[in-house]
N, C-alpha and C positions, 0 to 999 in steps of 0.2 A: 504493500500500500504506500509506503514511504517513497519507494523508487518511482512508482507511477505518479505520485503527487509531485515529486521533484521534476519529472519530465514535463508535467503540465505547467509548473512554475517557469521552467526554462522557455516553454513555448509562449506563455502569456506575459512573462516578465523578463524579457531577454536582456534588458539593461541592468538587471540585478538590483532594482530598487528595493527598499526595505518593505517587508511584509508586515503590515500592521494588524494586530489581533486584539479585538476587544470582545472577549467572550468568556463565559464560565468554563471551568475545567470540563473537558469532554474528550471522547475519542477523536472527534474531528479536530479539535484544538491541538491535540498531541500530534496527529498525523501531519497537519499543516505545518506545525513548528518543525518537526523532524524532517519533513520533505524539504523545507527551505534550508535547514542546516546541512542536509546531506549534499545539496548541490551548491553550497557556498553562499546562499543568500541570507541576509540578516533578518531577524525577527524583532519587532518592537511590540511588546505585550503590555497592554494598559488595562485599567479597571473597566469592565463593561458598563459600569454606572456612568462613565463619562459621556457615552454616546446615547444614553437613554433619555427619555423626556425628563426634564428637570435636572439634567447633568450640568456639570460646571463647564460651560463653553469657553470661559477664559482659560482654564487649565488645558482643555482640549486644544485650543488654538496654540497655546504655548508649546505643547507636545508636538503637534504637527509641524510647527516652525522648527523645532529642534531636530526632529527626525528628517526633515527636508525630503518628504516623499516625492518621488518623480512619478513612477508608474507603480502604484501601491495596491495590493490586494488587502481587503479588510474582511475579517471573519466576524460578523455581527449578527445579532438576532433580529427578527423582523419588527421589533418595537423600537427601532432606532429613531431618534428625533430627526425630522427633516433638516433642521438647522445644523445639527451635528454633521450630517452627511454633506451638507453644503460646505462646511468648513474644510472637509477633506479634499475638496477640489473636484473639478469635472472629470478628470481622468481616472479617478479611483474606480476599480471594479470591486463589487461586493461579493464575497464568497458566502453564499447563503446555505446555512445548515438546515433550514426549514423553508417551505414555500414563502416567497417574499414578494413585496410590491415594488421591487427596484427595476423592473423592466430590463432594458438592454444592458444596464450596468451590472446585472447579476450574473454570477457564475455559480451554478449549482455545485455543491461540494462533491456530490457523487460523480459528476463528470470529470473531476480531477483524477479520480481513480480509474477511469476508463482508458487512460493513456497507456501505451506500451513503452517501457523504458528503453531508450536507445543508447548507443555508445556516448552520446552527448552527456548523459547523466554520469557515466563513469569518468569521463574526462573532467567534468566539473568537480566531481568528488575528489579526484586526485589533486586538484588545485587548492583544496582546503588545507591550510597550515595552522599551527598553533597560534599564529598572529592574526588569522582571519577573524573578522567580526562575526560573532554568532548571534548575540542578542543585544538589544538596547532595553534596559530596565530603568525605571524611574524611582527616585527617592520619594519619600512620603509627602514632601512639601509642607510639613507641619510648621516651618518657619518662613515659608515663601513659596515661590513656584518650584515644582519638582525639577530636579537636575537629572539630565540624561546620562546614564552610566553605560558605556560600551563594555560588553562582556565578550572576550575572545574565546575561541575554542580552547586555547591553552589555559585560560583562567578556570574554565569549567572542568577541564581534564585534571588540572593540578589538585583541585578540591577532591575529586573522586579518587585519585591515586593516593592522596594523603589519607583519606578515610580508610581505604583498604589496608594501609600500613598501620593506622591507629587501631582499627577494629578488624584484625585478621579473622575473627570468627564469622565475618560476613561471607567470606569466600566459600563457595560450595554449599551454602545454606539456602539459597534462593529465598530471600526475605519476602514476607507478605506485609503490605502496608495498607492501612485504611487512612485516607488523608483528605482533608477539606481545604488545606492551605492554598490560597489562590496562586496560579502560575504567573500572574503579573508581579509577584514578589519573589525575591531570591530564595527564601526558605522553601516554599512549595515548588517553584518552577525550576530552580537549579539543584538545590540540595536533594530534595526528596524524589522528584521525577527522575533525575539522572542517577541517583543511587540505585533505584530499581532497575533502570536500563543497564547500568554498569555491572550489576551483580546478578542479572538474569532472574529477577524476582517478579512478584505480582503486585500491582497497584490497584486497589479499589478506590474509585472516586466517591468520596463521602458527600451525600447531598444534605447532610446535617451541618450545624454550626454550633459554636459554644454560646448560644443564646437560649433563653427560656423557651422560646417558641419552637426551636429546631433541634435542640440537643437530644430529644427523644429519638429523632431519626438516626443520629450518630450511635446511640445505644442499640437500636435495632440492627444497624449495619454491623456493629461489632459481633453480634451473634452469628451473622452470616460470614463475614470475612475472617474472623478469628486471627487478627494480625499477630505477627511474630515480633515486629518492632513498632514502636509508637513514638511519633514526633508530634509535639503539640505545644501550645502556649500555656502559661500558668493558669489563665482563666479556665481553660478546658479541663485541666487537672483538678482544679477546685470543684468544678461541676461533676467530674467523674467520681471524685471521692464522695460527694453527696449521693450520687446515684447508687454506687456500689455498696455503700454502707446500708442501704435499704433494700438491696437486691443481691444477696449472696449467691443466688443461682446464676446470675449473669457473671459475677466475679469468677465463679468456678468454671464457667463455660469458656472464657478466653484467656484469663490470666496465666494458667499453666503453660500456654504456648508462647507467652511473651518473654523475649530475651532481655529487654530493657525498656525503661522510660527515658525519653529525651525531652528536655524542656528548653525552649528558646524564646527569643524576642524580648523578654524582661525577666526580672528576678522571681524565682519561685519561693513562696513563703514556706518556711521550714515546717509549719504546722500541716500544710497540705501534704508534704512528703511523708511526714510521720503517720498521717491518716492512711495514705495509700500503702505504706510499709505494713501497717497493721492489717489492712485488708488482704494484701498479698500473702502475709503469713498465715492467715486463716484459710485462704483459698488454695495455697500451694505448699504450705509448710516451710516457706523461706521467703525472705524479702527480695523482691525483684530489683536488680541493680538500677541505679540512676546514672545517667550520663548527661552532663551539661555541655554547653557549647556557646560560641559567640560568632556572629557573622553580620555582615552588612551588605547592602547592594554593591558597594564598591569592592568587596572582598571575594566576589565570585561565589558567595553563599556562606563560606565558612573561613574563620581565621584561627580559632582555637577549639579544642574539644577535649573531653575526658577520654582517657585511654581505657585499657581493658579492666582495670580495677574499679570496683564500684566507688562512686564519689558522692559528695553532697550534691543534691539536685540544683543548688544555687551556684555551684562551681562552673567556671568557664573552661577549666582544663588548661592545656598548654598548646603552643603553636603546632600546627600540622607540619609534617616534614617539608623542608624546602623554604620555610618561612622564618622571618626574624621579627621579634618584638622588641620595642623599646618603651620603657616606662619613663615619661618625661614629666618633671615637676611643673605643675600649673596651678597657681592659687592654692597652695598647700595640699593639692591633690596629685595623683599620679595618672597622667593621661596615657592611654594605650595608643601606641603608634606601631604601624606594621609595614613591612615591605616583603615582597616575594612574588612568585609567578602567578599567584591567584589575585593580585591586586591590580585594579584598573590603572591605565596610564594617565588618564585625565578625563574630565567631563566633556561631553560632546558640544562643540561650539560654545565653550564657556571658559576662555583662557583665565579670566580673573578668578573664578571659583576653583579652577585647577591649581593655580599658583598658591592660593590660600590653603588648599587641601594637603599640601606636602611640605615637610620641613626641609632644611638645607642639606640633609643627608638622604633625602628621597623617601623618607618614611611617610606613610599616609596618616594624617591626624584624624583619629576616630571621633574625637570630642567626648569620649567616654572615660570616666575615671574608674580605676580598678585597684584592688589590693590583694595581697597574698592571703590565701586561706590560713596558712601557717608560715610566717616569715622564716622560721627555723627549718621548715621542710618545704622548700619551694617546689619540689616534685609533686606536691599535692595540688599545685596549680593556682590559678587566679580566681577571684570572685568579682563580679560587677559591683561597683559602689554607687555610681550615679551618672546621669547624663549632665555634663558640666553646663551645657546651655540651658537646662531646666532649673538650675539653682538660681536663687534670687536673694536679694538683700532686704532685710527689714529696715524700717525707718531709722533704727539704731545703728545701721551699718553691719549688723550680724548676718553672715551668710547662712542660708538654709540649704541643707543637703536633702533635696527632694526625694531622690531615689532611696537613700538610706532610711529616711523617715517613713516613707510609704511601706517599705519592706518590714520595718520593725512593727509598725502599727497593725498591718494585716496579719503578721505572725502572732501578735499578742491577742488578736480578736478572733482567731479560729475557733469554731467553724462558722462564725457569724458573718464575717466581712470578706467580700471578694476583691474589692479594690478601694482605693481612696485617692482623692485629689487634694492637693495642698494649696491653700490660699495664704496670702500675706505679703505679696510684693509691695514694698514701700509703705507697709502698715506697721503698727507697733507690735502686733502679735501674730502667731500662726493659728489658723483655723483649718478644719478639715471637712470635706464633703465625702460622705461615706456611702458606698454601694454595698448592699447586702448580698450574700449568696442566695441562690434560688430557694434552698431549703429554709434558710432563716427568714426570708421574706414571706414564705408561705406560713411558717409557724408564728411569726411575730410581725404581722403587717402593720405599717405605720399610717396607712390611710384606709378608709372604708371603700371597698371596690365599687359599691353601688352609688354612694353619695360623693365620694372623693374627699370627704372631710377627714381631718387628721384624727388618729386614734392615740390613746396613751401609749407611750413606749413601754414594752414589756420590761419588768424589773430585771430579769436575767440579762437581757440585751443591754439595758442601760448600764448595769453594773460592769459588764465586760468592757464596754467602751470607756467608762469612767476609769476603770483599772488601767487600761492601756494609756489613756491620756496622762494618768498620774505617774506611770512607771517609765515610759520611754523618754529618751533624751535627757536623762538626769545629768549627764556630763556636759550638756550644751549650755547650761545656765538658763535662767528663767526666760530670757528673751528667745532662746532657740528651741523652746518646748511648745508643743501645741496646747492651746488653752481651751478650746471648745470644738465641738463637732456637731454636724447636723446630718441626719440619715435621709438619704434621697428616696423618694417614694417609688421610683421606677428604676429600670435598667439603663445603662448608658445607651444612647441612640446612635446606631450606625447610620441611619438616614440623615441625621443632623451632624455627622462627622465626629461624634464623640468616641467612636470605635474605629480603628484602622482596619483595613482588609485582613490584617494578621491577627486581629482580636485584641490588640493592646489598647489602652486608654489614651486618648489625645487630651492631655491635661489642659492645654491652652483653650481648646474648643469647649470643654466642659465648663471651665470658668467663665467663658464668654456667654455660652448659652444659658447659664444658670446664675447670671449676675445678680438677680434679685435675691437669691438665696445667700450669695456671698455678702450682699448688703445687710441682710438680716443678721448674719453672724457677727458683723461689726457695728451694728446699731446700738445706741445706748440702752435700748430695751432688751438686748440679748440676755441680760442677767435674769430676766423674768420670763423669758420665752420658754414654754414647756417643751417645745420640740428641739431645743438646743441642749446638748449634754456638755457639762463643764468639767474641767480637771479639778479634782479635789485638792484643796489647799493642805499643806503639811499638817499632820496632827488630827485630821478629820477622818472619820470612818466612812463606810458606804452611805449611799443616799438614805434618806429617811424611809423606814419600812424595810430596809435591806438587812441581811445578816452576812457575816463574813463567810 
């Protein structure tokens, strides 16, 4: 199928222009991607939301401008917005995976597979080198317009070869993976998809998501796929712990086949790991190992990973073979910097951003601060500390370590809290916006579902949050400790940009969307607001009516 698709691409796209894909994960998506890569044509994969009605046309225009499409094929669904299609230009052909209204512009996907591969495909394939452009992926754009990251065949290959050397148990095991992570991001599209291809495994495309509405689909799919490796984001592991604690039959159905849990994209709360360790002990008679890792769009999917020995799920491990790391002092933190065959050479058509991205020794500046899990035993690897750019100063000039504060609070509030957003930029004190886990929200609702009116906060929930507010950040001084928190009545909204495609929280967007709640946290009346939970002052016990 890939060779036939490659032949069709050569026939339709003789000048080798970029193939733009805006689609959900699917067999058609995979074949179109691999057909392009096979014959040396680059693929730019973007979120399908950008071309749908209500999509961000400004971002789409920016991406099209960066990709510089000449003769581009686009794989999109039939609900594409007409104005989005117009932005792509009149020469764009639409690869339609379903009957579509695009008329003469449309090329039915099935017709791409009708071609008979000729010697031209083999000739084109032999011209592909490690330096050939394979993919153009885009950064999240959380601090501005997305940057275009060229991924070469060599970058992708270096990651997979590094993984084989780090995880020799993958060879000959034909891993089975159930995965929802979108292919327009490097975790799903480079790390996971190519891991299965490289090792001859099986990939089940999960139509579930780590959201209250869709996670039941993931659980149903786990019964069918019975994965042997699991790659996911911390939010999904929190929801998995909730589900498996109440469904030992499901735990027994797939956990014994699982070789390891792998957590990526943000820090995993130690409480979540401990809960899943206990579940696996009951289901399997042993704790399933955890492997952590770290990667960015600019690193070809992976920069560091845990090796064969089980490790703390919060750990990032060590550099993959062929790569070098440098820990550079920045504002009393250690910034992770990387160079190696898996690192991009520069952003596409953005010389300024490229020059700012590398230091004078050619190391890529990640913008992330790290620390040793054990400074006396560096072989235990590194741990993520914070995103330097997310940190902010209070009005007193005190720096707030957002990543560290979030991880500590979520860990202290298990199993009630799934994530937290930190407020306080240029204010006198830190305040928190709290998202509950699905099970906690069901057991302890904070609003009436029928009327939408607030309900009294359950005593057990209030005390847990009070305890966390009172205990974390003791070494930071009073200014650096969170003083109060408010529980959000709903889940973070992907539709409104509060959740990235990878399932992590967009802190800036949540604060902007919920500015009225932030204002309540800092209002003079906050002290008497029954929906706001305050840190206990030293010497006081639990809230009235509570026991230790």
